[in-house]
Steps between C-alpha positions, in 0.01 A plus 500: 500500500765706319557433133843411367507831314434703814765302685748576222415868515550515876829312469618762250395771743702337780803474270474876451469559873131593493309346789141378486381781726645757263367315196145475627487820703275786408754781543744461215702761317483548125837327464390201709185456294697533179750236610218267607334525162824448308584194709148365448544555125827304496341209686187508282704486179686200639196318642224595254677602179480840337162451334327410826680770693233766545456813710244312711731202564792724588294716734357195677844347537634824650201543733400826332215615278503514121430872532833550678679332210329729252581802714873427510563338162202573275461156347668162462757630252593778741555248777706272275716797397550596865593141582765489226636835616513375862688184398764708326516748788584214736775375271649849466490550878673165555762585238569846644535368853730214399711715269564765765660237725767412240823673405630391159305580183477130410361411843243777473399383152445148631302633796268697271432193289441287808220738594298303246588175674450579868301243701202733540468507121544127444159379613247308288251787525740771386657288226153430360400867519815607315444248225135591449557875504801486266279313253269807495778745408445490125139614535532741794666841450481562876691181580747580223569837662560339840731243339693764307547725803623209713731377225649847451556531875670161539706519184600856583634391839682205346648712222621769740681243715647315204624829353738520796684194371417464130469705184159657439438252216577197716306644795191545282529153348553327835223691680257413221603133499485459878157660523364283219646190660346559842157592365514199269570286804157594636328386182691172502419436864133591473445296186593181686241481780609146584836631620485721807856448615557874495822477702653283228385749235650784702838325531499422130439858388751631756763272347424641155519860628843432647620348174381805307691728736816289479479505121544876522779459759276624780497340842284583799783424745871575472737216407 
């Protein structure tokens, strides 16, 4: 009989478009194994908590050996760092894709910020993983570096777009404020495990983003 944890892991795999045959097959690429282990880490953090999340648990959940985990990531900290990096990579990919489909600078700014709030990011497992890993930032130089690089990338994109419409001072202030607001949203959402109405949270933060843009006389659609 499958455990709830294994069922959760396989559901996450299906959400990502990874079938059971691919998950359990013997002939997997490095990237497939890496993605399996990162997904298993996310589910383990959510189901077991960080302290009980071990290389052995993650490997078993992913259907791989502990030796494979060590080969790819070195140790638990290496896997946690890779997981945090992968979470940000997904957000940045979502933001880039959404932004490229928009025309006005304000619309592109909003699209970048909504990369944090896309449905594939608003799941209980990912919200928990974000919250737990952010809590480790103060004591992990590797996580701090990942955070800083992602922040510089996102804020740089926001600032460049806002510079098309605003002074450099206003563009810097607004890009900093919008980034802080969206990342703070994650902390607020994750700190209230009783509330998983993520669609309501998403609509709320979107409303605030639009008000920020209007305050600077920026609109994502023409009047």
